[in-house]
Structures are given as structure tokens and as C-alpha cells.
C-alpha positions, 0 to 999 in steps of 0.5 A: 549253871545255865546254858543259853545261846551256847554260852554258860552262865553262872546262874539266871540272875542278871543285872538290868540295864540302867541301874547298875552302871557298868558293874565296876563299883560293886564287883562282888555283885558283878562276880556273883551274877550270871551276867551284867547288862550294861547301862545303855550305850549310844553312838555319841555321848549323852548328858541325859535329862535334867532333874528330877530324874527319879520319883518314888511311887507306891511299889515302884519308881518313875525314871527319866534319866535319858540314857546318860552315857559317854558314847560307844568310843569312850565305852570301848576305850575306857570302860570295857577293858575294866569290865572284861577283868571281871569274871562274868558274862557281859551283855551290852545294852545298845540304844540307837536313835536311828535304825543305822545307829544300832548296827554301828554301835554293835560293829564298833564294840565287835566280839569283845563281849558276850552279846547285845541287848537291843533297847528298842523300847526306852520310854524316857527319851524324846528321840526315838523312844518306844517308837522302834519297839511299838511297830513290828516292821521297824523292830524287825528292820532294826534287828535285821540290820544288826544281825548283819553286823555280828554273829554274837547273841542278840536280845531284843528288849521289848516294851508293852506300851500300847502294843502287843509284845507278842507281835513285836517279839515274833518280828524280831525273831523272824529277823534274827533275834536269839532272845527276847527280854521284857518288859521295859518300863511302862509309861508313868506320870507324877504331878507336882500338886503345888504347881499343878504341873507334871513333875516327871514323865518317864518309865515306871518300874518296880513291884508295881509292874510285876503282874503285868510283866509276868503276863507279857512273858507268858504271852511271848513264850510261844516265839520259841527263843529264850526269854529274859524276864524283867519287872519288879523282881525283888526276891527268889520267889519273884524270879521263880514266878518268871521262870514258871511263866516262861523265862530262862533268866531274869534281870534285877532292876529297881531292887538294886537301887534300894540294895546294890547287893540284892542280886546276890540274895536273890541268887541264893533265894532262887536256889532254895526255892527251886530245890524246895518246889520244883526240879529243873526238869519240871521248870523246863516242862513248864516253859 
């Protein structure tokens, strides 16, 4: 069990936004993780980007999906009622393209979920993109606006693209964030060598970014709120390393694309790893 934001979670393994849809297809996984972080929800429906949307790289992948989703109204009417039938915590990932949109989405969803992850750091869309998450002032403004619309836990999902995540994290906490999740994908580019043109430009994820993600989690730990670690987690050992760096929980992302059941395996591996290496008390002291 894990206590965060005055909420009890079954375990510290969550699904990352964008790789697990809305948790409705693999319900055994949804029931077994600590929380489902939904695919990003925008104010209006989005078709997403044209293909190719995913490109495999060494130890990772680049995605350029573009936040395809049905919009908040359809999410509330058609998806959320089904999701609430699954006995697990629901964290809705919120993506806005203007500061006001974040608050509108959160207010529309209301108290029907357990919390919100504000995506102020998505690098695979043209509008807004990482701009919100690269500027402490703007990031703080987003958080401040949303904080006025809800009393539920707010988690700021941060980028590390060309900025210091510690400065952004502190601005978000000062404006009312209850937690920080990081890192989102980092900029990535792949070329079509035959046409000598870029094939895909978007967000790099997977084991390739894990060392950098660990560094960012450890750097941000001093802000004093729970941290959700993200970036290349494929095993219980990976999850344990993030906890040593300062994370209270982790989100599994790219690994799910290869094996949708990987979060269940990671839950078991983490339990064994923690029992073998350090106690919960020791982990708390490490953080």
C-alpha cells in the first residue's frame, strides 16, 4: 500500500499517460496497478498527427501521436463511467493549448476522479507543446488557474527539454501543485536516409532516457512534494532506482507498448527487490 495526497494506492506502479489508453482494454492490468493515468484529455476532440507516429530507436522510441482523443465532453459521458467501474485509482492527464483550457477541462470532469496530472510538457504537438513547461512563470500561472477550480490532487508533469526542471517544479509547487511527475519525453529526431528528409520529430522515451530521468528526479526532490518518476522503467529494479532517487511512485510507459502486462510483472519484481535490499523506512530516509 502507498499513501499519497491523503489517498491510498494499492502499490507505487502506475500506467503512464498515452500508452495505455483509458485502461479499458487490459482490465486485469488496470485492477493490479496503483493508478491509471489516462491518455491526455483536451478541451475539444483531436485527430492527432498523421503517420508515421512511432519510430523505434536504440533502447527507445520516438512518438509523434499528437494527443489524439475524443475531447473532455465525450470522455465524461462515454469513457469515464466505464473507467470508474474498475477498482483502481484514476488520474486524468489534462492537456491544454491555452492557460484557461486546463481549468475548463478540470472543472468539467469535477470530482469524478482521484486527481489530475497537468501535461504542461508535451513535445509532440505543434500548439503549446513544451512552452508551458519551459517557463516557470507560465507553468505557475497554469497551476494557479487550475488550483482555483478543484480541491483534488494536482500533479504537474514536467519536461526537461532545454530547461531546469527544478525551477519549473518549484514554481508549480508555489502555485499549488500537490506533486510532480517527470520526465516527459525528450526531443528526438529520426531521418529517412533514402529521401534525406526527417522521418519523425517528436518525443523520445524508453530505457535510453532512464539515466537522465533519474538525474532529474533526484534534482527535483528538494521541492518537498511527492514525485512520480517516469522514464525507461522496464523492471522492478528500475522502479527501485527511481525511489532511491526520490520518487514515491513511478509510471510505466514504453514498456507497455511491448508488453501490456509488464506493469503487473514490475509490481511483483519491485516487491521482491524492496524485501531483499532495503526496508520502506530506509527508502523514506533516502528520499
